[in-house]
C-alpha positions in Angstrom: 0.0 0.0 0.0 2.6 2.5 1.1 4.8 1.6 -1.9 1.9 2.3 -4.2 1.7 5.9 -2.8 5.3 6.8 -3.5 4.3 8.5 -6.7 1.6 10.6 -5.0 1.9 14.3 -5.9 -1.2 15.8 -4.3 -2.6 15.0 -0.8 -5.5 16.8 0.9 -6.1 15.8 4.5 -7.7 19.0 5.7 -10.4 19.0 8.4 -10.1 15.2 9.0 -9.0 15.2 12.6 -5.4 14.2 11.8 -3.1 14.2 14.8 0.7 13.8 15.1 0.2 10.0 15.3 0.8 8.5 11.9 2.5 11.6 10.5 5.7 9.5 10.1 4.1 8.1 7.0 4.5 11.4 5.2 8.3 10.9 5.1 7.9 8.2 2.4 6.0 10.4 0.0 9.1 11.8 -1.7 7.2 13.0 -4.8 4.6 15.1 -3.0 4.2 18.5 -4.6 1.1 19.7 -2.7 0.2 18.9 0.9 -2.9 20.3 2.5 -3.4 19.8 6.3 -5.6 22.8 7.3 -7.7 22.6 10.5 -6.0 19.4 11.7 -4.8 18.7 15.2 -1.1 18.5 14.3 1.8 20.2 16.1 5.5 20.9 15.4 6.1 17.2 15.9 4.4 16.4 12.6 6.5 18.8 10.6 9.6 16.8 11.5 8.4 14.2 9.0 8.2 16.7 6.1 11.9 17.5 6.1 12.8 15.2 3.2 9.9 16.2 1.0 12.1 18.3 -1.2 9.7 18.4 -4.2 7.0 20.1 -2.1 5.7 23.3 -3.8 2.6 24.0 -1.7 2.0 23.5 2.0 -1.2 24.5 3.8 -1.1 24.5 7.7 -3.9 26.9 8.2 -5.2 26.8 11.8 -2.9 24.0 12.9 -1.0 24.1 16.3 2.2 25.0 14.6 4.8 27.2 16.4 8.2 28.9 15.6 10.4 25.9 16.1 8.3 23.7 13.8 9.2 25.9 10.9 12.9 24.8 11.2 11.8 21.6 9.4 11.0 23.6 6.3 14.5 24.9 5.8 15.3 22.4 3.1 12.1 22.7 1.1 13.6 25.0 -1.4 11.0 24.6 -4.1 8.1 25.8 -1.9 6.1 28.4 -3.7 3.0 28.6 -1.4 3.0 28.5 2.4 -0.2 29.0 4.4 0.4 29.7 8.1 -2.8 31.6 8.9 -4.2 31.3 12.4 -1.2 29.4 13.7 1.1 30.2 16.7 4.0 31.2 14.4 5.7 34.4 15.6 8.5 36.6 14.5 11.4 34.3 15.6 10.0 31.5 13.4 10.3 33.6 10.2 14.1 33.2 10.3 13.5 29.6 9.0 11.7 30.9 5.9 14.4 33.4 4.8 16.0 30.8 2.5 12.8 29.8 0.7 13.6 32.1 -2.2 11.0 30.5 -4.5 8.1 31.5 -2.2 5.4 33.3 -4.2 2.5 33.2 -1.8 2.7 33.5 2.0 -0.2 33.9 4.4 0.6 35.0 8.0 -2.9 36.4 8.8 -4.0 36.0 12.4 -0.5 34.7 13.4 1.7 36.1 16.1 4.2 37.7 13.7 5.1 41.3 14.6 6.9 44.1 12.7 10.3 43.1 14.0 10.0 39.7 12.3 9.1 41.0 8.9 12.7 42.0 8.2 13.5 38.3 7.8 11.2 38.2 4.8 13.0 41.0 3.0 15.0 38.6 0.8 12.0 36.7 -0.5 11.8 38.8 -3.7 9.8 36.2 -5.6 6.8 36.9 -3.4 3.7 37.9 -5.3 1.1 37.5 -2.6 1.4 38.4 1.1 -1.3 38.3 3.7 -0.5 40.2 6.9 -4.1 40.7 8.2 -3.1 41.1 11.9 -3.7 44.0 14.3 -0.1 44.0 15.6 1.4 44.8 12.1 2.0 48.6 11.7 3.9 51.0 9.4 7.2 49.7 10.6 6.4 46.3 9.3 5.5 47.7 5.9 8.9 49.5 5.8 10.7 46.2 6.3 9.0 44.8 3.2 9.9 47.5 0.6 12.4 45.2 -1.1 9.5 43.0 -2.2 8.8 45.0 -5.4 7.2 42.1 -7.2 4.2 42.0 -4.8 0.9 41.8 -6.7 -1.4 41.1 -3.8 -1.0 42.7 -0.3 -3.6 42.1 2.4 -3.2 44.4 5.4 -6.9 44.2 6.3 -6.6 44.5 10.0 -3.1 45.9 10.2 -2.7 49.4 11.8 -1.4 51.3 8.9 -1.4 55.1 9.0 -0.9 57.7 6.4 2.8 57.6 7.0 2.9 53.9 6.2 1.3 54.4 2.9 4.5 56.1 1.7 6.0 52.6 1.5 3.3 51.4 -0.8 5.0 53.4 -3.6 7.6 50.6 -3.8 4.9 48.1 -4.9 4.3 49.3 -8.5 2.9 45.9 -9.6 0.1 45.7 -6.9 -3.1 44.4 -8.3 -5.0 44.0 -5.0 -4.6 46.0 -1.8 -6.6 45.9 1.4 -6.0 48.3 4.3 -9.0 48.4 6.6 -7.5 49.2 10.0 -9.1 52.6 10.4 -5.9 54.7 10.3 -6.1 56.2 6.9 -7.2 59.7 5.8 -7.3 61.3 2.4 -3.6 62.1 2.8 -2.8 58.4 2.8 -4.8 57.7 -0.3 -2.5 60.1 -2.2 0.2 57.4 -2.0 -2.2 54.9 -3.5 -3.4 56.9 -6.5 -0.3 56.0 -8.6 -0.7 52.2 -8.2 -2.2 52.0 -11.6 -2.2 48.2 -11.8 -4.8 47.9 -9.0 -7.9 45.9 -9.9 -9.1 45.5 -6.3 -8.9 48.2 -3.6 -10.5 47.8 -0.2 -10.2 50.8 2.1 -13.4 50.1 4.2 -13.5 51.0 7.9 -11.2 54.0 7.4 -14.0 56.3 8.7 -12.1 59.6 8.0 -12.0 59.2 4.2 -13.9 61.8 2.3 -15.0 62.4 -1.3 -11.4 63.7 -1.8 -10.3 60.0 -1.7 -12.6 59.1 -4.5 -11.2 62.0 -6.5 -7.7 60.6 -5.9 -8.7 57.1 -6.9 -10.4 58.3 -10.1 -7.2 57.7 -12.1 -7.1 54.0 -11.2 -9.0 52.9 -14.3 -8.1 49.2 -14.1 -10.2 48.9 -10.9 -12.8 46.1 -11.0 -13.7 46.1 -7.3 -13.8 49.1 -4.9 -14.8 49.2 -1.3 -14.8 52.4 0.8 -17.6 51.5 3.2 -17.8 53.1 6.6 -16.5 56.5 5.5 -17.6 60.1 5.0 -18.2 59.6 1.3 -21.5 61.2 0.0 -23.5 61.2 -3.2 -21.5 64.2 -4.3 -18.4 62.1 -4.5 -19.9 59.6 -7.0 -19.0 61.7 -10.0 -15.3 60.9 -9.4 -16.0 57.3 -10.2 -17.1 58.0 -13.8 -13.7 57.2 -15.3 -13.7 53.7 -13.7 -15.3 52.0 -16.7 -14.1 48.5 -15.6 -15.7 48.7 -12.2 -17.9 45.6 -11.5 -18.3 45.8 -7.8 -18.7 48.9 -5.6 -19.4 49.0 -1.9 -20.1 52.2 -0.1 -22.2 50.9 2.9 -22.6 53.0 6.0 -21.8 56.2 4.0 -24.0 59.1 3.1 -24.7 57.5 -0.3 -28.0 56.3 -1.7 -28.7 53.3 -3.9 -30.7 55.5 -6.3 -27.6 57.7 -7.0 -25.4 54.7 -7.6 -28.0 53.4 -10.0 -27.9 56.7 -11.9 -24.1 56.4 -12.1 -24.5 52.8 -13.3 -26.8 53.7 -16.1 -24.9 56.8 -17.3 -21.2 56.0 -16.7 -20.5 52.5 -15.4 -21.9 49.9 -17.8 -20.0 47.0 -16.2 -21.2 47.6 -12.6 -23.1 44.5 -11.6 -22.8 44.6 -7.8 -23.2 47.6 -5.5 -24.1 48.4 -2.0 -26.2 50.1 -0.7 -28.6 48.4 -3.2 
């Protein structure tokens, strides 16, 4: 049976109650490229059996009981392109074990214990295209540590506490296609640093309650936008005219603003032919 599995390339064991017992079997699966273990009851002990899986390209440990020292077992997995560590107990010291994984393209550290100080250890991962740092303890200083990652296309800072000062560092990420900053710390001044990110197709600035119509004016040049969310802000119906140049817009969310559905519908019929989803509706 085990011999027959040697050629296995893709293994999905998420949400099946897997524990550390039996994880020793993983060590024989030398051809594994993708291993998904999210929401299992595994700890660092399980990761010791992944050391020799040098063909692994994708590893999902979402919501597992993994800590810093467990990541030491990943040092030799040099082909890893995708690593999912969301909602784990991984903190800043564990990131030192990832610094040699130079093929990493996707890294999710949302709801982990990683702080600003640890992000410096990721500065050499210049192949990164997607980085999720949705965590309240991440601030402007963490963003500064990442400015070498100029190839980033997707940056999720949803819950991070980014201020207007921190948005200055976004200028380094000219290739960004999606950006989420919803920690409440931005004003119109911060949006000035976003207005030149002309590759953006998705922009989520919801929960930044101090944004005004000025922000929509600044955003009006981002004509590649397909999805825009500036909910929970001071935006009013008067600001909608700034959205007219956004001909590719398909989704618009301005909930909990002084904006009415009827005015959005007017905008849709006169200027935004591709708009299929909007709130308020």
